[in-house]
C-alpha positions as a printed NumPy array, in Angstrom:
array([[ 73.829, 140.397,  97.271],
       [ 75.78 , 143.526,  98.986],
       [ 78.339, 145.131,  96.877],
       [ 80.99 , 147.406,  98.406],
       [ 83.472, 150.379,  96.833],
       [ 86.872, 151.2  ,  97.904],
       [ 88.067, 147.893,  98.826],
       [ 91.696, 146.237,  99.427],
       [ 92.965, 142.556,  99.211],
       [ 95.962, 142.209, 100.099],
       [ 97.618, 138.666, 101.054],
       [101.55 , 137.925, 101.923],
       [103.907, 134.972, 101.475],
       [101.642, 133.647,  98.446],
       [102.452, 130.51 ,  96.483],
       [100.516, 130.835,  92.661],
       [ 99.928, 128.742,  90.427],
       [ 98.588, 129.893,  86.65 ],
       [ 97.987, 127.87 ,  84.023],
       [ 94.92 , 126.724,  81.473],
       [ 93.395, 123.545,  83.018],
       [ 90.31 , 121.859,  83.052],
       [ 88.011, 121.591,  86.395],
       [ 89.608, 118.05 ,  87.203],
       [ 92.975, 119.522,  86.444],
       [ 92.577, 122.094,  89.193],
       [ 90.875, 119.869,  91.524],
       [ 93.87 , 118.02 ,  91.336],
       [ 96.399, 121.05 ,  91.237],
       [ 94.857, 122.036,  94.692],
       [ 95.187, 119.04 ,  96.092],
       [ 99.205, 118.697,  95.317],
       [ 99.068, 122.038,  97.086],
       [ 98.376, 120.435, 100.609],
       [101.02 , 118.088,  99.672],
       [103.382, 121.096,  99.295],
       [102.559, 122.266, 102.038],
       [102.854, 119.362, 104.217],
       [106.945, 118.864, 103.017],
       [107.099, 122.182, 103.758],
       [106.147, 122.772, 106.917],
       [104.357, 125.968, 105.727],
       [100.479, 126.617, 106.87 ],
       [ 97.834, 128.089, 104.977],
       [ 97.456, 131.734, 106.602],
       [ 94.772, 132.806, 105.004],
       [ 91.705, 131.765, 102.087],
       [ 92.407, 130.634,  98.955],
       [ 91.825, 133.267,  95.937],
       [ 91.272, 131.762,  92.407],
       [ 90.767, 133.932,  89.249],
       [ 89.224, 133.07 ,  85.683],
       [ 91.626, 135.158,  82.819],
       [ 89.539, 133.348,  80.355],
       [ 87.975, 129.943,  79.335],
       [ 87.537, 128.251,  76.394],
       [ 86.108, 124.958,  75.084],
       [ 87.816, 121.886,  75.144],
       [ 87.484, 117.993,  74.13 ],
       [ 86.502, 117.178,  77.234],
       [ 84.713, 120.275,  78.437],
       [ 85.879, 123.824,  79.494],
       [ 89.799, 124.952,  79.978],
       [ 89.903, 127.655,  82.118],
       [ 92.932, 130.272,  81.782],
       [ 93.161, 129.966,  85.298],
       [ 94.899, 131.107,  88.693],
       [ 95.163, 129.669,  92.157],
       [ 97.138, 131.509,  95.338],
       [ 97.588, 130.643,  98.55 ],
       [ 98.861, 132.773, 101.309],
       [101.131, 130.806, 103.596],
       [102.068, 131.532, 107.016],
       [106.171, 132.037, 106.312],
       [108.653, 132.067, 102.854],
       [109.148, 128.772, 101.018],
       [110.661, 127.963,  98.019],
       [108.528, 127.547,  94.776],
       [107.852, 124.194,  93.182],
       [108.445, 123.905,  89.665],
       [105.8  , 125.426,  87.696],
       [104.479, 127.602,  91.021],
       [105.858, 131.199,  91.288],
       [106.291, 132.831,  94.464],
       [104.86 , 136.521,  95.071],
       [106.027, 137.797,  98.317],
       [102.749, 140.258,  98.288],
       [ 99.553, 140.517,  96.533],
       [ 97.885, 143.678,  96.512],
       [ 94.684, 144.337,  94.882],
       [ 93.396, 148.131,  95.57 ],
       [ 90.314, 150.227,  94.71 ],
       [ 88.181, 147.374,  94.356],
       [ 84.74 , 146.316,  94.329],
       [ 83.446, 143.388,  97.086],
       [ 80.741, 141.767,  96.426],
       [ 79.742, 138.682,  98.301],
       [ 77.852, 135.955,  97.523],
       [ 75.977, 133.926, 100.432],
       [ 74.653, 130.302,  98.882],
       [ 75.498, 127.367,  96.667],
       [ 78.77 , 128.532,  94.865],
       [ 76.732, 127.25 ,  91.899],
       [ 74.857, 130.285,  92.193],
       [ 78.69 , 132.263,  91.703],
       [ 78.143, 132.856,  87.919],
       [ 74.87 , 134.958,  88.648],
       [ 76.548, 136.709,  91.414],
       [ 79.246, 138.017,  89.017],
       [ 76.928, 138.927,  86.66 ],
       [ 75.072, 141.094,  89.191],
       [ 78.761, 142.745,  90.14 ],
       [ 78.88 , 143.691,  86.365],
       [ 76.039, 145.187,  86.008],
       [ 76.814, 147.83 ,  88.836],
       [ 79.941, 148.235,  86.626],
       [ 78.263, 149.104,  83.821],
       [ 75.304, 151.486,  85.44 ],
       [ 78.124, 152.927,  88.267],
       [ 80.026, 154.002,  84.862],
       [ 83.061, 151.903,  86.337],
       [ 85.745, 150.45 ,  84.648],
       [ 87.535, 147.226,  85.527],
       [ 91.103, 147.458,  85.31 ],
       [ 91.444, 142.977,  87.003],
       [ 89.383, 139.785,  86.399],
       [ 87.132, 138.954,  89.393],
       [ 89.056, 137.407,  92.258],
       [ 87.176, 134.631,  94.203],
       [ 88.2  , 134.437,  97.861],
       [ 86.137, 131.716, 100.097],
       [ 85.496, 133.06 , 103.532],
       [ 83.439, 130.21 , 104.299],
       [ 83.321, 126.792, 102.962],
       [ 81.594, 124.204, 102.749],
       [ 82.294, 120.693, 104.868],
       [ 79.291, 119.249, 104.41 ],
       [ 77.05 , 119.083, 101.242],
       [ 74.202, 120.093, 103.7  ],
       [ 76.565, 122.708, 104.161],
       [ 76.792, 124.275, 100.861],
       [ 73.97 , 127.046, 100.967],
       [ 75.806, 128.343, 103.809],
       [ 79.168, 129.106, 101.651],
       [ 80.776, 132.793, 101.345],
       [ 82.948, 134.013,  98.567],
       [ 83.789, 137.451,  98.146],
       [ 84.271, 138.49 ,  94.452],
       [ 86.926, 141.638,  94.264],
       [ 87.675, 143.466,  91.082],
       [ 90.222, 146.631,  90.762],
       [ 88.337, 149.674,  88.946],
       [ 90.374, 152.073,  87.746],
       [ 90.554, 155.504,  89.674],
       [ 90.218, 157.341,  86.296],
       [ 87.539, 159.577,  85.556],
       [ 87.018, 159.101,  81.626]])
């Protein structure tokens, strides 16, 4: 896995949704975003970005404090429950590139954490997952490309 320092993640016209959700609820919310885009006339202008702030056990599996960020080609009125962000900017970030089945993403995150520890870097954000190349069929799962961005403190302590 390749890790790069001093990277930037920037998006404009971002439709955001953050809530505590289960995996099936996340999938349903992604479908809802598709409906919102169809009704608004907006087009997605870049990869969907996701981040998980925390995870806790729930009766039917893990419950994630999850945020979904979708960059659009123009501003829309954010529906109830959603937030509009004119600009999203994460600077001084580490970027790790994961190529392969998304099931291996946790291992990539572990490698990124080990890199931060060994280089005495202090994370100041969650990991933002950017799906650069998604699988359209089950056969393409091993060719998925996901970039993980983590903001790093510029302070030297």
